[in-house]
SESEVEX-105985 format. One line per 10 residues: number of its first residue (from 1); their letters; for each residue x negated, y, z negated of C-alpha. Coordinates in nm, 2 decimals, decimal comma, padded with zeros to 4 digits. Layout:
<dodos>
NUM> a> X/Y/Z ~ ...
</dodos>
This chain:
<dodos>
1> xxxxxxxxxx> -01,95/-00,99/01,08 ~ -01,87/-01,19/00,78 ~ -01,66/-00,96/00,60 ~ -01,36/-01,17/00,55 ~ -01,32/-01,53/00,42 ~ -01,06/-01,62/00,65 ~ -00,78/-01,88/00,63 ~ -00,83/-02,17/00,86 ~ -00,54/-02,09/01,09 ~ -00,51/-01,88/01,42
11> xxxxxxxxxx> -00,19/-01,69/01,47 ~ -00,08/-01,63/01,81 ~ 00,27/-01,49/01,79 ~ 00,54/-01,37/01,55 ~ 00,92/-01,30/01,53 ~ 01,08/-01,13/01,24 ~ 00,94/-01,28/00,92 ~ 00,78/-01,58/01,11 ~ 00,45/-01,64/01,25 ~ 00,34/-01,92/01,51
21> xxxxxxxxxx> 00,01/-02,06/01,53 ~ -00,20/-02,18/01,83 ~ -00,06/-02,55/01,80 ~ 00,31/-02,39/01,79 ~ 00,38/-02,45/01,42 ~ 00,58/-02,17/01,25 ~ 00,50/-02,01/00,92 ~ 00,71/-01,78/00,69 ~ 00,52/-01,48/00,64 ~ 00,52/-01,35/00,28
31> xxxxxxxxxx> 00,23/-01,13/00,31 ~ 00,34/-00,91/00,61 ~ -00,01/-00,85/00,72 ~ -00,08/-00,68/00,36 ~ 00,22/-00,51/00,33 ~ 00,20/-00,37/00,70 ~ 00,46/-00,52/00,92 ~ 00,77/-00,42/00,70 ~ 01,02/-00,45/01,00 ~ 00,86/-00,81/01,07
41> xxxxxxxxxx> 00,69/-00,92/01,40 ~ 00,75/-00,80/01,72 ~ 01,03/-00,57/01,63 ~ 01,22/-00,46/01,93 ~ 01,26/-00,09/01,84 ~ 00,90/-00,04/01,78 ~ 00,80/-00,23/02,08 ~ 01,02/-00,03/02,30 ~ 00,92/00,29/02,13 ~ 00,54/00,20/02,20
51> xxxxxxxxxx> 00,61/00,11/02,55 ~ 00,80/00,40/02,65 ~ 00,54/00,63/02,51 ~ 00,22/00,46/02,69 ~ 00,39/00,51/03,00 ~ 00,47/00,90/02,92 ~ 00,15/01,02/02,72 ~ -00,11/00,84/02,52 ~ -00,38/01,07/02,41 ~ -00,45/01,44/02,40
61> xxxxxxxxxx> -00,65/01,51/02,08 ~ -00,55/01,73/01,78 ~ -00,64/02,05/01,99 ~ -00,27/02,06/02,11 ~ 00,07/01,98/02,00 ~ 00,25/01,66/02,08 ~ 00,64/01,62/02,00 ~ 00,60/01,28/01,83 ~ 00,37/01,42/01,58 ~ 00,57/01,72/01,49
71> xxxxxxxxxx> 00,87/01,49/01,47 ~ 00,71/01,26/01,24 ~ 00,58/01,53/01,00 ~ 00,94/01,66/00,98 ~ 01,07/01,32/00,91 ~ 00,83/01,24/00,65 ~ 00,88/01,56/00,47 ~ 01,27/01,49/00,46 ~ 01,21/01,13/00,32 ~ 00,98/01,28/00,03
81> xxxxxxxxxx> 01,26/01,55/-00,04 ~ 00,94/01,83/00,00 ~ 01,08/02,12/00,20 ~ 00,74/02,28/00,20 ~ 00,54/01,97/00,29 ~ 00,25/01,95/00,55 ~ 00,12/01,66/00,68 ~ -00,24/01,55/00,80 ~ -00,24/01,23/01,04 ~ -00,51/00,97/01,05
91> xxxxxxxxxx> -00,57/00,61/01,13 ~ -00,58/00,40/00,81 ~ -00,53/00,42/00,43 ~ -00,90/00,48/00,36 ~ -00,89/00,76/00,57 ~ -00,58/00,89/00,41 ~ -00,76/00,88/00,07 ~ -01,06/01,04/00,21 ~ -00,87/01,33/00,35 ~ -00,69/01,38/00,00
101> xxxxxxxxxx> -01,01/01,36/-00,19 ~ -01,13/01,65/00,05 ~ -00,82/01,82/00,02 ~ -00,84/01,80/-00,36 ~ -01,21/01,93/-00,38 ~ -01,12/02,21/-00,14 ~ -00,81/02,31/-00,37 ~ -01,04/02,30/-00,66 ~ -01,32/02,47/-00,53 ~ -01,08/02,76/-00,44
111> xxxxxxxxxx> -01,03/02,79/-00,82 ~ -01,37/02,73/-00,94 ~ -01,67/02,63/-00,75 ~ -01,74/02,34/-01,00 ~ -01,38/02,21/-01,01 ~ -01,47/01,88/-00,80 ~ -01,42/01,60/-01,04 ~ -01,15/01,30/-01,00 ~ -01,02/01,06/-01,25 ~ -00,88/00,72/-01,13
121> xxxxxxxxxx> -00,75/00,43/-01,28 ~ -00,95/00,10/-01,35 ~ -00,80/-00,17/-01,12 ~ -00,72/00,08/-00,85 ~ -00,78/00,04/-00,49 ~ -00,81/00,30/-00,26 ~ -01,03/00,19/00,04 ~ -01,37/00,10/00,14 ~ -01,52/00,42/00,30 ~ -01,80/00,57/00,06
131> xxxxxxxxxx> -01,55/00,82/-00,12 ~ -01,24/00,58/-00,12 ~ -01,45/00,31/-00,25 ~ -01,57/00,53/-00,55 ~ -01,22/00,61/-00,63 ~ -01,15/00,22/-00,63 ~ -01,15/00,10/-00,99 ~ -01,35/-00,21/-00,92 ~ -01,73/-00,20/-01,03 ~ -01,81/-00,54/-00,83
141> xxxxxxxxxx> -01,69/-00,37/-00,51 ~ -01,94/-00,06/-00,60 ~ -02,24/-00,25/-00,67 ~ -02,38/-00,33/-00,33 ~ -02,36/00,01/-00,21 ~ -02,47/00,19/-00,52 ~ -02,54/00,49/-00,58 ~ -02,19/00,64/-00,48 ~ -02,19/00,96/-00,68 ~ -02,10/01,06/-01,03
151> xxxxxxxxxx> -01,79/01,28/-00,95 ~ -01,53/00,99/-01,04 ~ -01,43/00,88/-01,38 ~ -01,22/00,55/-01,42 ~ -01,00/00,52/-01,72 ~ -00,80/00,20/-01,81 ~ -00,48/00,17/-01,64 ~ -00,27/00,14/-01,93 ~ -00,41/00,40/-02,16 ~ -00,23/00,73/-02,14
161> xxxxxxxxxx> -00,44/00,91/-02,42 ~ -00,78/00,79/-02,24 ~ -00,64/00,97/-01,94 ~ -00,59/01,28/-02,09 ~ -00,91/01,29/-02,27 ~ -01,09/01,24/-01,92 ~ -00,91/01,55/-01,75 ~ -01,08/01,87/-01,80 ~ -01,13/02,20/-01,65 ~ -01,37/02,05/-01,40
171> xxxxxxxxxx> -01,10/01,80/-01,27 ~ -00,95/01,86/-00,93 ~ -00,75/01,55/-00,89 ~ -00,61/01,26/-01,07 ~ -00,56/00,95/-00,83 ~ -00,25/00,68/-00,93 ~ -00,09/00,40/-00,76 ~ 00,27/00,32/-00,89 ~ 00,18/-00,04/-00,85 ~ -00,16/-00,15/-00,83
181> xxxxxxxxxx> -00,15/-00,35/-00,53 ~ -00,50/-00,50/-00,47 ~ -00,56/-00,46/-00,86 ~ -00,31/-00,78/-00,89 ~ 00,02/-00,62/-00,83 ~ 00,04/-00,41/-01,16 ~ 00,29/-00,17/-01,23 ~ 00,15/00,14/-01,37 ~ 00,36/00,24/-01,68 ~ 00,53/00,56/-01,71
191> xxxxxxxxxx> 00,38/00,68/-02,01 ~ 00,03/00,66/-01,78 ~ 00,20/00,86/-01,48 ~ 00,35/01,11/-01,74 ~ 00,01/01,17/-01,88 ~ -00,14/01,20/-01,53 ~ 00,13/01,47/-01,45 ~ 00,08/01,66/-01,76 ~ -00,29/01,66/-01,75 ~ -00,29/01,79/-01,39
201> xxxxxxxxxx> -00,06/02,09/-01,51 ~ -00,28/02,16/-01,79 ~ -00,60/02,22/-01,58 ~ -00,44/02,30/-01,22 ~ -00,57/01,97/-01,07 ~ -00,37/01,77/-00,81 ~ -00,16/01,45/-00,88 ~ -00,23/01,22/-00,59 ~ -00,01/00,90/-00,54 ~ -00,17/00,64/-00,31
211> xxxxxxxxxx> 00,14/00,52/-00,16 ~ -00,06/00,33/00,11 ~ 00,07/-00,03/00,00 ~ 00,39/00,10/-00,20 ~ 00,53/00,35/00,03 ~ 00,83/00,35/00,30 ~ 01,06/00,13/00,12 ~ 00,87/-00,16/-00,04 ~ 00,96/-00,09/-00,40 ~ 01,33/00,00/-00,33
221> xxxxxxxxxx> 01,29/00,36/-00,29 ~ 01,13/00,54/00,01 ~ 00,80/00,59/-00,22 ~ 00,72/00,44/-00,52 ~ 00,70/00,76/-00,71 ~ 01,08/00,80/-00,67 ~ 01,12/00,51/-00,91 ~ 00,96/00,72/-01,18 ~ 01,01/01,07/-01,32 ~ 00,70/01,20/-01,21
231> xxxxxxxxxx> 00,62/01,38/-00,87 ~ 00,30/01,39/-00,71 ~ 00,13/01,68/-00,53 ~ -00,02/01,47/-00,24 ~ 00,10/01,10/-00,13 ~ -00,14/00,90/00,10 ~ 00,05/00,66/00,36 ~ -00,06/00,40/00,60 ~ 00,01/00,04/00,62 ~ 00,38/00,01/00,69
241> xxxxxxxxxx> 00,38/00,33/00,85 ~ 00,38/00,20/01,23 ~ 00,44/-00,16/01,16 ~ 00,10/-00,28/01,24 ~ -00,04/-00,01/01,47 ~ -00,33/00,20/01,32 ~ -00,15/00,51/01,13 ~ -00,21/00,69/00,82 ~ -00,11/01,03/00,67 ~ -00,13/01,26/00,37
251> xxxxxxxxxx> 00,15/01,47/00,29 ~ 00,11/01,76/00,04 ~ 00,35/02,01/-00,12 ~ 00,31/02,34/-00,27 ~ -00,03/02,51/-00,31 ~ -00,21/02,18/-00,23 ~ -00,05/02,19/00,15 ~ -00,22/02,50/00,25 ~ -00,57/02,43/00,07 ~ -00,73/02,30/00,42
261> xxxxxxxxxx> -00,81/02,55/00,70 ~ -00,91/02,50/01,05 ~ -01,24/02,27/01,06 ~ -01,20/02,17/00,70 ~ -01,09/01,82/00,83 ~ -01,03/01,67/01,16 ~ -00,97/01,33/01,33 ~ -00,99/01,25/01,71 ~ -00,72/00,97/01,73 ~ -00,52/01,03/01,42
271> xxxxxxxxxx> -00,12/01,13/01,47 ~ -00,16/01,03/01,86 ~ 00,17/01,01/02,05 ~ 00,19/00,62/02,05 ~ 00,15/00,55/01,71 ~ 00,37/00,83/01,60 ~ 00,62/00,72/01,83 ~ 00,59/00,38/01,66 ~ 00,63/00,53/01,31 ~ 00,95/00,73/01,42
281> xxxxxxxxxx> 01,10/00,39/01,55 ~ 00,99/00,25/01,19 ~ 01,18/00,53/01,02 ~ 01,48/00,49/01,24 ~ 01,52/00,12/01,16 ~ 01,44/00,15/00,80 ~ 01,74/00,43/00,77 ~ 01,97/00,28/01,01 ~ 01,96/-00,08/00,85 ~ 01,95/00,05/00,50
291> xxxxxxxxxx> 01,65/-00,11/00,42 ~ 01,54/00,06/00,12 ~ 01,85/-00,04/-00,06 ~ 01,78/-00,40/00,08 ~ 01,45/-00,43/-00,08 ~ 01,58/-00,29/-00,41 ~ 01,87/-00,58/-00,40 ~ 01,63/-00,85/-00,27 ~ 01,34/-00,74/-00,49 ~ 01,59/-00,89/-00,78
301> xxxxxxxxxx> 01,65/-01,21/-00,60 ~ 01,28/-01,25/-00,55 ~ 01,20/-01,19/-00,92 ~ 01,49/-01,45/-01,00 ~ 01,36/-01,70/-00,77 ~ 00,95/-01,65/-00,91 ~ 01,11/-01,65/-01,27 ~ 01,25/-01,98/-01,23 ~ 00,89/-02,12/-01,17 ~ 00,78/-02,01/-01,53
311> xxxxxxxxxx> 00,87/-02,29/-01,77 ~ 00,92/-02,54/-01,46 ~ 00,56/-02,54/-01,38 ~ 00,26/-02,50/-01,62 ~ 00,05/-02,33/-01,38 ~ 00,33/-02,05/-01,34 ~ 00,26/-01,78/-01,64 ~ 00,48/-01,49/-01,54 ~ 00,60/-01,25/-01,27 ~ 00,50/-00,89/-01,23
321> xxxxxxxxxx> 00,59/-00,62/-00,96 ~ 00,85/-00,43/-00,82 ~ 01,10/-00,48/-00,52 ~ 00,95/-00,65/-00,23 ~ 00,58/-00,64/-00,37 ~ 00,56/-00,89/-00,64 ~ 00,33/-01,16/-00,79 ~ 00,34/-01,48/-00,95 ~ 00,09/-01,48/-01,24 ~ -00,08/-01,83/-01,31
331> xxxxxxxxxx> -00,22/-01,92/-01,63 ~ -00,56/-02,01/-01,51 ~ -00,76/-01,88/-01,18 ~ -00,59/-02,12/-00,94 ~ -00,45/-01,86/-00,70 ~ -00,69/-01,98/-00,40 ~ -00,56/-02,33/-00,45 ~ -00,19/-02,22/-00,42 ~ -00,24/-02,03/-00,15 ~ -00,43/-02,29/00,06
341> xxxxxxxxxx> -00,15/-02,56/-00,03 ~ 00,11/-02,30/00,06 ~ -00,02/-02,25/00,39 ~ -00,02/-02,64/00,45 ~ 00,37/-02,60/00,35 ~ 00,41/-02,33/00,64 ~ 00,41/-02,04/00,38 ~ 00,17/-01,75/00,41 ~ 00,11/-01,59/00,07 ~ -00,23/-01,41/-00,08
351> xxxxxxxxxx> -00,44/-01,46/-00,37 ~ -00,46/-01,11/-00,47 ~ -00,63/-01,19/-00,80 ~ -00,78/-01,51/-00,91 ~ -00,46/-01,57/-01,13 ~ -00,21/-01,42/-00,92 ~ -00,05/-01,48/-00,61 ~ 00,11/-01,18/-00,39 ~ 00,45/-01,19/-00,22 ~ 00,52/-00,90/00,01
361> xxxxxxxxxx> 00,77/-01,00/00,27 ~ 00,91/-00,79/00,55 ~ 01,20/-00,57/00,43 ~ 01,42/-00,73/00,70 ~ 01,41/-01,07/00,50 ~ 01,75/-01,27/00,40 ~ 01,83/-01,43/00,07 ~ 01,81/-01,76/00,26 ~ 01,41/-01,66/00,35 ~ 01,35/-01,60/-00,01
371> xxxxxxxxxx> 01,51/-01,96/-00,11 ~ 01,29/-02,12/00,18 ~ 00,98/-01,95/00,03 ~ 01,08/-02,07/-00,31 ~ 01,12/-02,43/-00,18 ~ 00,78/-02,42/-00,02 ~ 00,59/-02,23/-00,29 ~ 00,72/-02,50/-00,55 ~ 00,57/-02,75/-00,35 ~ 00,23/-02,58/-00,32
381> xxxxxxxxxx> 00,25/-02,50/-00,71 ~ 00,31/-02,89/-00,77 ~ 00,00/-02,98/-00,55 ~ -00,21/-02,73/-00,69 ~ -00,14/-02,86/-01,02 ~ -00,21/-03,21/-00,93 ~ -00,58/-03,31/-01,06 ~ -00,62/-03,55/-00,75 ~ -00,50/-03,27/-00,50 ~ -00,56/-02,92/-00,66
391> xx> -00,92/-02,91/-00,60 ~ -01,14/-02,94/-00,27
</dodos>
């Protein structure tokens, strides 16, 4: 079905931060499958873990325990620092957000039958299933599917007073991203995060951090919220969790962790042995190779290289983001042209907004890869700025 505007290339293999097309040409991948392949492509630890698990046990359903799922839940608790944390596993970021919506409403209704409202931020993105779509703060994505419901309130992503005013006794949760990935790679200010935490505490609501794109090391901490002074009650995870296999999760602490009872939510495939084995391998590599600290250090290098474009190219207007999730902001809506020319230069980047080019490389890259990216992106910027070549 015609749900994507695909780039004119077919990739057939990959290794580390590199992709190879059907003609054998190599491309430096600074999208990572939309912040998914944080260990790069075809990582041997993940491949070996998956192969071993497929030979042992693939599926039982969640009517029974499996060791990989239990071990993964314990490992996620440890990275979050939540001794009382409990996990629910699913298959994607949208499913994780849907599960968190249900958890928040269940928690709210245990206090008051009418406590079902949610407050979220404009520009946020939480998925394309109906509940997650309504939480997404982009009216243009809502329009083809309305009516979606009236239990969601959106406030500006940079207005703590508006957020505080929107939360009342009928609110069961506030939804935030630490950096709005699909919203243009926009960090959410500490004052907004603090307002969200305070408002939730005031009315007994849950603070939910959507860490689908920012979690598991990308921002230079295990989770984006750990770069702030604000701690959520629930986190949503997916994307990098299994380095390309379909895996998602929510982890909740405190009262939120016990709001679900048997039958309140379920999944056939979520938390299956194979994807959990892959996720355990991902966590092992991140810990063993120090990739969280590496993302923080190389994030500074990436910022420096992107900032060198500002002033050197009229098209480059600024840089925003954190760690290894950043965007080059343009002075006009030319991101699609930049992406097209970058692909011609053997560089994979993404036009996350009409005026912003997203860069989300694997956590295993080196400084030389960032320099290589910068050289290719410089040529793409020059081509996009040329009146003769910047348009098709």
